[in-house]
C-alpha positions as CSV (number, residue, x, y, z in Angstrom):
1,M,-3.4,-17.5,-5.3
2,R,-2.2,-20.1,-2.8
3,Y,0.6,-17.8,-1.7
4,A,-1.4,-14.6,-1.5
5,F,-0.3,-12.2,1.3
6,S,-3.6,-11.3,2.9
7,N,-2.2,-8.5,5.0
8,A,-0.9,-6.8,1.8
9,S,-3.7,-7.6,-0.6
10,S,-7.2,-6.9,-1.8
11,I,-6.7,-3.5,-3.4
12,Y,-9.2,-2.2,-5.9
13,V,-7.9,0.1,-8.7
14,D,-9.2,0.8,-12.3
15,G,-11.9,-1.9,-12.1
16,C,-9.5,-4.6,-10.9
17,L,-8.8,-6.3,-7.6
18,H,-5.0,-6.8,-6.9
19,W,-3.1,-9.2,-4.7
20,I,0.6,-9.8,-3.9
21,T,1.5,-13.4,-4.5
22,R,4.5,-15.6,-5.2
23,N,5.3,-16.7,-8.7
24,T,4.1,-20.3,-8.6
25,M,5.3,-21.8,-11.8
26,P,5.2,-25.6,-11.8
27,N,8.5,-27.3,-11.0
28,S,10.2,-24.0,-10.1
29,T,12.0,-22.8,-7.0
30,D,11.5,-19.2,-8.0
31,R,10.3,-17.2,-5.0
32,T,9.7,-13.9,-6.8
33,L,6.7,-11.8,-5.9
34,V,4.2,-10.8,-8.5
35,I,0.9,-8.8,-8.4
36,M,-2.1,-10.8,-9.5
37,S,-5.1,-8.8,-10.8
38,F,-8.7,-9.8,-11.5
39,N,-10.7,-7.5,-13.9
40,L,-14.2,-7.4,-12.6
41,S,-15.7,-6.4,-16.0
42,D,-14.4,-9.2,-18.1
43,E,-13.6,-11.6,-15.2
44,A,-10.0,-12.1,-16.5
45,F,-6.9,-12.7,-14.3
46,G,-3.7,-10.9,-15.1
47,V,-0.2,-10.7,-13.7
48,I,1.7,-7.4,-13.1
49,Q,5.4,-7.4,-12.4
50,T,6.5,-5.7,-9.2
51,P,8.7,-2.5,-9.6
52,E,11.9,-4.4,-8.9
53,L,12.7,-8.1,-8.7
54,V,11.5,-9.0,-5.3
55,V,12.4,-12.3,-3.8
56,V,10.4,-13.7,-0.9
57,D,12.2,-14.2,2.4
58,H,10.9,-14.3,5.9
59,H,11.7,-10.5,6.3
60,S,9.9,-9.3,3.2
61,V,7.7,-6.3,3.9
62,H,5.8,-5.2,0.8
63,E,2.3,-3.9,0.5
64,L,-0.2,-2.7,-2.1
65,A,-2.2,0.5,-1.7
66,V,-4.1,3.1,-3.7
67,L,-2.6,6.5,-4.0
68,D,-4.0,9.2,-6.3
69,N,-6.3,6.6,-7.9
70,S,-3.2,4.5,-9.0
71,L,-1.8,1.2,-7.9
72,C,0.9,1.7,-5.3
73,W,3.7,-0.6,-4.2
74,V,5.2,0.0,-0.8
75,D,8.6,-1.5,-0.2
76,S,9.6,-1.4,3.5
77,E,12.3,-4.1,3.4
78,S,15.2,-1.7,3.8
79,N,16.3,-0.9,7.4
80,N,16.6,2.8,6.5
81,H,14.0,3.7,3.8
82,I,10.5,3.1,2.6
83,N,10.2,3.2,-1.2
84,I,6.8,4.0,-2.6
85,W,6.2,3.2,-6.3
86,I,3.2,4.2,-8.4
87,K,1.9,2.6,-11.5
88,K,-0.6,4.8,-13.5
89,G,-2.7,2.7,-15.9
90,D,-0.4,0.9,-18.4
91,E,2.6,3.0,-17.6
92,S,5.7,1.5,-16.0
93,W,6.4,1.8,-12.3
94,T,7.7,5.1,-11.0
95,R,9.5,5.5,-7.6
96,S,7.6,8.5,-6.3
97,F,8.8,8.6,-2.7
98,C,11.9,7.4,-0.8
99,L,11.2,8.1,2.9
100,Q,13.5,7.8,5.9
101,K,12.1,5.2,8.2
102,S,13.5,7.0,11.2
103,I,11.2,10.0,10.4
104,V,8.0,8.4,9.2
105,A,8.1,4.9,10.8
106,P,10.0,4.7,14.0
107,P,10.3,1.1,15.3
108,S,7.2,1.4,17.4
109,F,5.2,2.7,14.4
110,G,5.4,-0.5,12.3
111,P,4.7,-1.0,8.6
112,V,3.0,2.0,6.9
113,T,0.5,2.4,4.1
114,P,0.1,5.6,2.1
115,I,-3.4,6.9,2.1
116,K,-3.3,10.4,0.6
117,F,-0.9,12.8,-1.1
118,E,-2.0,16.4,-1.1
119,Q,-1.0,19.2,-3.5
120,N,0.7,21.0,-0.6
121,G,3.3,18.3,-0.4
122,R,2.0,16.4,2.5
123,L,1.8,12.6,2.4
124,F,-0.5,10.9,4.8
125,L,0.5,7.4,6.0
126,K,-1.2,5.0,8.4
127,N,-0.4,1.9,10.4
128,R,-2.8,0.1,12.8
129,K,-2.5,2.7,15.6
130,C,-1.4,6.0,14.1
131,V,-1.5,8.3,11.1
132,A,1.6,10.2,10.1
133,C,1.6,13.4,8.1
134,Y,4.9,13.6,6.2
135,D,5.9,17.0,4.8
136,V,7.9,16.3,1.6
137,Q,9.6,19.7,1.6
138,D,10.6,19.8,5.2
139,N,11.3,16.1,5.6
140,T,9.4,16.1,8.9
141,A,6.4,14.1,10.2
142,T,3.6,14.7,12.6
143,F,1.8,11.8,14.2
144,F,-1.9,11.5,15.1
145,D,-3.1,8.7,17.4
146,V,-6.1,6.8,16.1
147,N,-6.0,4.0,18.6
148,Y,-9.6,4.1,19.7
149,G,-9.9,0.3,19.8
150,D,-10.0,-1.8,22.9
151,P,-6.4,-2.0,24.1
152,Q,-6.9,-5.6,25.1
153,R,-7.9,-6.6,21.6
154,D,-6.2,-6.2,18.3
155,S,-9.0,-4.1,16.7
156,Y,-8.4,-0.6,15.5
157,P,-10.4,1.7,13.3
158,D,-9.4,1.9,9.6
159,V,-8.3,5.2,8.1
160,F,-9.0,6.1,4.4
161,P,-9.2,9.3,2.4
162,F,-12.5,11.0,2.2
163,V,-13.9,11.7,-1.3
164,G,-16.8,14.2,-1.3
165,S,-19.8,13.9,-3.5
166,F,-22.8,16.1,-4.4
167,I,-25.0,12.9,-4.7
168,S,-27.5,12.7,-1.9
169,I,-27.7,9.5,0.0
170,N,-31.5,10.0,0.1
171,S,-31.8,10.1,-3.8
172,H,-33.2,7.1,-5.6
């Protein structure tokens, strides 16, 4: 995990932690990205191939996320599109979204991470300062400012989907 990308890693899905890392085969010049997993129940490492052959360069913009309780690969490398791939369990990767960057991530918005897809066709995405609500049917986005951090520092609140529960926090 010497080449793990910390800004795009540490995702927990299906009892495993996941990281994006480079293929580090001995005596190889291969710079392909792979997803490393660590199963917490049997403490075993595994390797998951990325949706497409991804070669590392200094402009690579890839990220892992959780969307609908599934592992999600976000590819923002294209100048025009953001491709979001979903892997459910042992199934193969499925490209679920191809979003126009000009709509969901204008240049000032920066890299995005999906956080929630609702049944009404709205996809919520975040970056460090903003949340975008992308309407899949209308191909439009609405932005919500979440920059409540100190403008002089690089600290911003994290945004994540809320999952309700009937379990009381006071129960033992």
